[in-house]
N, C-alpha and C positions, 0 to 999 in steps of 0.2 A: 106519377112522372114530377108528381110537387116535391116527394126525395130525391131521382134522380138530378132534379135541377138542386136541390139545397149541397146537393154531394158533388155536385163539378165545382161548383162556387168556391165549396170550402177548398177544396184541392185546391183553386186558380193563387187563394190568401195565400198559400201555402208558398208557392212558386213563387212570389214573386220579390225582387232585389231587395237591399236596401233603398233608400231613398239619397245615400252617400257615391255610387256605382262612376265608376271611370267610365267613362266612352273611349272606348279601342283609339276609332281613326282622330279625336279630335285633339287627346295629352299625348298621342305621340310626337310632332314637329313642337321643336322649341319656339316658335316664332304666332304661335297662334296668340289672337291677340287674347287674353286675362276676363274685357271683356264681353269677349265673344260666351267665353266657359259659362259665365256666369250668371245668364240668360237661357243656359244648361238645360233643363227642371229634369229632373230625377227619371230612375226607367220607367214606360207605362208601353203598352201594346203600342207600338205604330203605326198599325194598318186598321186602329180606333179612329186616334185622332192626328187629325189630316199637320194641323200645325206643328204635335213633334216632327211626322214625316217631313219636312221643311228645314226642319234645323235643322234635321242631321243630313239632309244631304249638302248646306249650304257650308258643318262644318269638311265634310272629307271635300269641295271643294278648297278652302281653307287649304289643309293640309298640304294637298297639289302644289300648292301658290302660291306655297312659301318653302320648298324645296330649297336645298339650296343653290346654284345654277352653277353650270360647269365653266362657262366659263368667267376669262381675266379679266375682272375691271380691275379700272385703277383708283385701290387705296391709298392711307398712307402707308401700307406697310409694304407697297411692290418692290421691287429693287428697281430701281430708277434706271440705274447703269446698265442694265439688260437694251434699254433702247439705245446708247450708245454706240456707234458702231466702234471701232478699237483706236483708229484717228484722234475720234474727238474724247475717249480714255487717255490718249498717250502725249493729247494737248494738258490736260490739265495733269498728268501726271507728272510733266517740264517742273509747274509753280512749286512744285511740294518738297522742301529738304529731303537730305539725304538718309538717315535716319527717319521722316516719316516712309518714305517709299520705299526702306523696305519691309518694314510692317506692315504697309500696301499686301505689297509679297505675301506675304502668311493671309492673306483675307479666302484666294478662292484661290480657283487653277487659274482661272483669266487673271487675276489682277499681278500673281503672281510673271505671269506669260509676257504681262502687256509690260511689268516693273524692269525685266529683264533687257528690255530694250536697249542700243549702244549707244541710242543716240540720247538718250536720259544719264551715261557714266561716262560720257565724251573730258570731260573732265573731272577733278576731283581732287581734295583737299584733304593731304592724311597729318598736314604738320605739328607737331608736335605730340603725337598718340604715339601711346603701347597697343599693336597690334599682333593677333596668330599669327602664325604659318597660314592657315589653310585659308584666314579672316584674307588676306596678302593672292593667298591664290583665287580665293574670289572673284575677289575686285578684280584682273586681269581679265582671269572668265568670262567676262562682259564690256569687253571692247573700249577699257578710255585706256584714250592717246592723249593728253593730257596731263601728271602723278607726281603731286609735291609731297614727299612723305619727309621734308626738312625737322631734323632733328625728331624724330617718327621712330618705337624701339620695335623691335621686328620680334617677340619671341621665336625661339628655334624652337621644331619638331621636338617630340622624342623620342629616344632613341629607338625607336621600332619602324616609326612611319620612314618611310622614304620622300627624300627630297626632287619635290617631280612639280613645277608648273605647267601652265599650259603653254605647248609647242605652239612658235610666233606669234605672241605675242605683238601687240597693234601701241602698244606705247609706241609718244615719236617724243616726246620732251619727257623728261626723268631728273625729275630731285631728288634727291638721295647726301646733301650737306646734310654734312652733320648728323646722320644717322647711323645708332646704332644697331648693327647687322653682324652677323654671326659668317666667313668667311668660305664655306660650307652655299650660305643656303643666300650670300650675291651672287657667287658664279652661277647659278643656278641660273639663281633670275635677273642675272643680265645674257646668259645662257641659249633663253625662252624668245631676246629678243633680239633684233634682228633687221628694226628694221627704225631704229634710234638715227631723232635729228639733235637735238642736244641731249647732252647730259652734266649734270654735276656730282660729284664726289668729289667732294670738301670733307678734310680730314676723315676720311674713310679708310680707315686699313685696307690691304688690299695687294698682295700675290703677284707670281707671270701666270696663270691657270688667269685673271683675271682679268688681267690688263689683253691679256690673249681672247679673250671672248669683246673685250672693249672694241679689240681691232678687227671683227669679224661684223660688225656694222658699218663699211664700208660710204656709206652716205651721212657717217655722222658727220656734221656742218664744225658745233662747239659744243666743248670737251671741255672742262673748271676740272682738272684734279690739285687745286691748291692743299696744304697743306698734308698731301695722301702720302702714304709713308708702305715701302711695297715695291719703290720701282727701280729692278736692274736695268742694265745692259741688259737683255735679252727684252725684258717688256719695250721697253722705250722703242728695239729695233720693232718689233712686230705691230706695237702704233702709228709709228712714221714711217713705214714703209706699206700701209695698206689704209692709210687715213686718209686720202687721196684729195679726197675736197674739204678737207679741214679747213679751216679760216681761220676760227676765233679756240687758242689754245693758254693755256694758264698749268702751268708747273709750279708756282712760286711756293718759297719754302718746302721743297718735295730734298732736300740736300742730293738732293743727282750725286752718279758721285765722276767723277773722267769719264770713265769708258760709255756712263750711259748719257751725259753732256754731251759727247765728238758723236756718237745717234740719232741724239735728236740736233743740232747742227748735221749734217750728214746729211743725215734722211727724212728731212722735215720739207711736207709739199709746199711747190714753188706758188702756190694758189694760198701760202698763207695773211692772212691779213691783219689779224691780230692777238700780238702775240707775251703772253710776260713768261719771264725764267728768274726772276729778280728771287733773293734769297742766293743767287750762286757764287758765295765769300768769298768759297778759291780753289773755284773750277773753273770762270768763264774771266778769260783775259782776251789782252786784244786782236787776236788771232783771230779769235771762237768766233770774236761776233763779224770780225773782217767776211770772217764765211757764211757765219748767218745772212747779212748784207747782199754779199754777191748774189744766194742760193731762192732769196725771198726777196727779191725784187716791188714785191706790191704792199708793201708791206706800209700798215697807217697807222700801228701803235704798236710801238716798241716802252717792255716796261724792265733797266733797269737797277730797277733797287736792291740797294746794297749787294751787290756785284764788286767787290771789294777792289781786285784784282784791277779792277779796269781803267788805266791815267787816262793822260793828256790824248791820246794818242787814238781814244775811241773817240774824239767829239770830230775830228777832223772824220777817223772813218763812220760817222752816220750820215757824215754830209753831203756823205757819196750817195747815201737813197733820194729817192725821186720824191715818195708820195706819203712819207711819215710828219705826223701828222698831230697825234699828240706821243708826247720823248719822256719818262722820268728813272732818271739820273738820283737818287734821296740816295745817302749816304752811301755814296762812291768817295770817299775821302782820297784819296787819289788822283784828286781831277783838278790838276788849277783851277785855281777860281776865275783868270781874265781869258781860263778857254773857250768858256760858252759863249762868248763873246763873238766868240765864230762859229753860231749855231745862225747869227743873218746870212748866213750860207744859205741857208736850211730852211727854202722860200715858201717852204709849204706846212710850217711849225706851226702851229698855233694854240700846243701849251705846255706849256715845261712844270712838270716837279721836281723841286730843288729840295726838299724839304733833308733840316737835322746839318745844314751846310752853311750856310754862309747866310748874315746878319742881314736887317733890315733897311738896313741902307743900303747893302750890297744888290742887294733887290731891290732896290727902287733904280740903281741904278743900271740895272741890268733891262729890268723893265722899260727903263725911257730906251734904251738901245737899244734895241729887241721890237718896238712898237706897237703891235697890235697883240704880240703871242702873250695870254693869260697863264703869269708864273704861281706854283701851287695852289690851283683850282680844285682838285683832287684827290683827298683823305685816302680813300684807299680805293682799288686799282675795278676797276669795271671789266672786264678782259674774260668773258665764258663765260663771267656768276649770271646766275641765276633772279638771282636780289639785287638792289640799287637802293642803297638808304634805306625808308623804313613801308618800303616797299612790300607789302607781305602775304597778300592773295593773289596773286601773278608770277609766275616764272619768264621768263624772257620778250616780259610782253604782257604773254598768253595771261587771260584771265581764269583762276583751277578753281573756284563758287561760282554759280548758280546765282 
């Protein structure tokens, strides 16, 4: 019996593990307190040591207690924007510049969808920039209504690409003054615009097809074609006959031919209020002026600067107008100085420009004769022009920047 007991005890000693053995449950979890681990003693038979048995149970409870919760708890790394509605997110985006708004559209799908909302792109100022053809197409596709592109350069698409803009864009106020754009691209751009109310193409080369596209905007109220080239008789006929709601028309220094001028005089809408035909040095005469005054009885502003064929008879014709408040006869050298005194018969006249004609003494005499009429107040014409003076953040009184 003694030998059997000794052999059994020796075999038990040989099966004892090392003193630093790993306890399976306590070291699996990373959240187990290190103090608890230090208090755990090396492995012994737990059935003989009740204290170690209690420690093992505590370790097992800690393991299950510190498991990662499946519930989402508010932490610093959580996406707080997911707690906002699309309407609230839209209100935040309204305060961002357009460049930042484009970057926000690349964050995720939701930001991309909200950043393309039409209310964020209602007005846009791209003046003085270089714009790719695809970029312009993307802008039009976002529902922009007020668009300023003065002094902007539009890069032509590649030869393989097809010039194609979104059909029936929502632009109503478009300023392309002194814009560098090819005729095919401009033709395609205006071909997709059918809701234009105000349009400026100052110093932009035109052709018959572009003028035909302009004529399709039947609600056009204001058209500025100052210093545009390529307006022939056919183009003028298409525009004047179709644009029956046109109230502001500027064709100054377009070097209209005699035929094109006749189309203007004979077909312009009787609803015209402000008209600028300055620069017709060899085409507009007294008879044309008489036809124009008779056809447009509602004229309020009339600019006839540099129309040198006009004579003193033009003053008598103008006095028959009923509502003219602004008149410009600058550099009309064939009108005698004394003829301007007859303008006292024009009761509605408020401003008169006679630059390059009269000396200061004669102007003072004329000012005393005409009473409250302001003489030589405006150096530049304001008829149909989108910007007047130094205001470059709005077109026709509408803001272009948020």
